[in-house]
TORZA-744948 format. One line per field, with one value per residue: x, y, z of N, C-alpha, C in turn; residue number from 1. Coordinates in steps of 0.2 Angstrom, whole numbers. Layout:
<pts>
n_u = c(X; ...)
n_v = c(Y; ...)
n_w = c(Z; ...)
ca_u = c(X; ...)
ca_v = c(Y; ...)
ca_w = c(Z; ...)
c_u = c(X; ...)
c_v = c(Y; ...)
c_w = c(Z; ...)
num = c(NUM; ...)
</pts>
This chain:
<pts>
n_u = c(673; 672; 666; 661; 661; 648; 656; 667; 662; 657; 667; 675; 668; 664; 665; 672; 684; 693; 707; 715; 723; 714; 703; 709; 714; 702; 694; 705; 702; 689; 690; 697; 692; 679; 685; 690; 680; 676; 668; 656; 640; 627; 611; 608; 621; 618; 606; 613; 619; 611; 611; 620; 619; 614; 606; 612; 624; 618; 613; 626; 632; 623; 623; 636; 637; 629; 636; 636; 641; 639; 632; 619; 613; 605; 609; 622; 628; 632; 646; 656; 658; 664; 680; 679; 674; 673; 664; 655; 651; 639; 635; 622)
n_v = c(628; 639; 640; 654; 657; 668; 679; 683; 690; 701; 705; 711; 722; 730; 746; 746; 737; 722; 720; 730; 722; 710; 716; 718; 705; 698; 706; 704; 688; 690; 697; 688; 675; 680; 686; 675; 665; 657; 659; 656; 658; 657; 659; 658; 665; 679; 680; 681; 691; 702; 714; 722; 729; 720; 718; 725; 719; 706; 709; 714; 702; 694; 698; 696; 684; 680; 685; 700; 715; 726; 737; 748; 761; 772; 771; 777; 769; 758; 761; 755; 742; 744; 741; 727; 719; 715; 718; 735; 749; 760; 775; 785)
n_w = c(94; 108; 123; 135; 150; 160; 169; 159; 150; 159; 165; 155; 151; 161; 171; 182; 188; 196; 194; 182; 171; 173; 166; 153; 149; 147; 136; 126; 125; 121; 109; 101; 100; 94; 81; 77; 75; 84; 96; 109; 115; 126; 131; 144; 147; 144; 152; 165; 165; 164; 172; 166; 151; 142; 132; 121; 119; 116; 103; 96; 97; 90; 78; 73; 74; 62; 52; 49; 42; 47; 60; 64; 74; 86; 99; 112; 118; 111; 107; 115; 111; 100; 98; 101; 91; 76; 66; 60; 68; 68; 76; 76)
ca_u = c(670; 672; 660; 662; 657; 647; 662; 672; 658; 657; 675; 677; 663; 663; 670; 678; 686; 698; 713; 715; 724; 709; 698; 712; 714; 693; 694; 708; 699; 684; 692; 701; 685; 675; 689; 692; 672; 674; 664; 648; 636; 620; 604; 610; 626; 615; 601; 617; 623; 606; 612; 625; 618; 612; 603; 615; 628; 615; 613; 631; 634; 618; 625; 642; 635; 625; 642; 635; 647; 638; 626; 618; 611; 606; 611; 629; 631; 636; 653; 660; 658; 668; 685; 679; 672; 675; 658; 657; 646; 638; 630; 619)
ca_v = c(633; 640; 644; 657; 660; 675; 683; 684; 696; 706; 709; 715; 728; 734; 751; 745; 729; 720; 723; 731; 715; 705; 716; 717; 698; 697; 709; 700; 683; 691; 699; 681; 672; 683; 686; 667; 665; 652; 662; 652; 661; 653; 662; 659; 671; 685; 682; 683; 698; 706; 720; 727; 731; 713; 717; 727; 712; 702; 712; 713; 693; 689; 702; 695; 675; 679; 687; 705; 720; 732; 737; 754; 762; 778; 770; 778; 763; 752; 763; 752; 736; 745; 737; 720; 715; 715; 723; 741; 750; 767; 777; 790)
ca_w = c(97; 115; 128; 140; 157; 161; 171; 156; 148; 164; 166; 148; 149; 167; 170; 186; 188; 203; 192; 174; 168; 172; 159; 148; 147; 146; 130; 122; 125; 116; 102; 98; 99; 90; 77; 75; 76; 89; 102; 109; 120; 127; 134; 151; 147; 143; 157; 170; 163; 162; 173; 162; 144; 140; 127; 117; 119; 113; 96; 94; 96; 85; 72; 72; 72; 55; 48; 47; 42; 51; 64; 65; 81; 89; 105; 109; 123; 106; 106; 119; 109; 93; 98; 104; 87; 69; 64; 61; 72; 67; 81; 71)
c_u = c(672; 668; 663; 659; 656; 651; 665; 668; 659; 664; 677; 674; 662; 667; 674; 677; 691; 705; 712; 717; 720; 704; 703; 712; 706; 693; 698; 704; 693; 685; 696; 696; 681; 679; 690; 685; 671; 670; 657; 647; 629; 615; 606; 615; 622; 610; 608; 620; 618; 606; 614; 624; 618; 610; 606; 621; 624; 615; 620; 633; 630; 622; 632; 642; 632; 630; 640; 640; 647; 633; 625; 613; 609; 609; 619; 631; 636; 644; 657; 662; 663; 675; 684; 675; 674; 669; 659; 651; 645; 633; 627; 618)
c_v = c(631; 644; 648; 659; 668; 680; 686; 692; 702; 710; 712; 720; 732; 740; 751; 738; 728; 723; 725; 725; 711; 708; 715; 711; 695; 701; 706; 693; 683; 692; 692; 678; 674; 683; 678; 663; 658; 653; 657; 656; 658; 660; 665; 664; 678; 685; 685; 689; 703; 714; 725; 727; 725; 714; 720; 722; 708; 705; 711; 705; 690; 693; 698; 687; 677; 685; 695; 710; 725; 733; 746; 754; 770; 777; 770; 773; 757; 754; 757; 745; 737; 741; 731; 715; 718; 721; 733; 743; 759; 768; 783; 796)
c_w = c(105; 118; 134; 145; 157; 165; 167; 151; 152; 165; 160; 148; 155; 168; 177; 189; 196; 201; 184; 171; 167; 165; 153; 143; 144; 137; 126; 121; 119; 109; 99; 95; 94; 82; 72; 73; 78; 96; 101; 116; 120; 131; 141; 153; 149; 148; 163; 171; 161; 165; 169; 154; 140; 132; 120; 115; 115; 104; 93; 92; 90; 79; 69; 70; 64; 50; 45; 48; 46; 56; 65; 70; 82; 96; 106; 116; 119; 107; 109; 116; 102; 94; 101; 97; 80; 64; 65; 64; 72; 72; 77; 78)
num = c(1; 2; 3; 4; 5; 6; 7; 8; 9; 10; 11; 12; 13; 14; 15; 16; 17; 18; 19; 20; 21; 22; 23; 24; 25; 26; 27; 28; 29; 30; 31; 32; 33; 34; 35; 36; 37; 38; 39; 40; 41; 42; 43; 44; 45; 46; 47; 48; 49; 50; 51; 52; 53; 54; 55; 56; 57; 58; 59; 60; 61; 62; 63; 64; 65; 66; 67; 68; 69; 70; 71; 72; 73; 74; 75; 76; 77; 78; 79; 80; 81; 82; 83; 84; 85; 86; 87; 88; 89; 90; 91; 92)
</pts>
């Protein structure tokens, strides 16, 4: 298992970061850890991340941890997670 600091989550999802390479690296790391099922997050990660869609992220991470194949939602904000995980995200 690999534990990520909250700033990796923040850099992966913010629309403005210091450099695009930081965001690309954060997304790459998240994808790899999710695909290898080695990502570990704590409630603290999500609390520190609360200002930026923490509940959506929690749902994606929780669904992934329980090997769900699909998330169904009306929330268009979930679209940003489609390339970060193997779970199909259907926005109704």
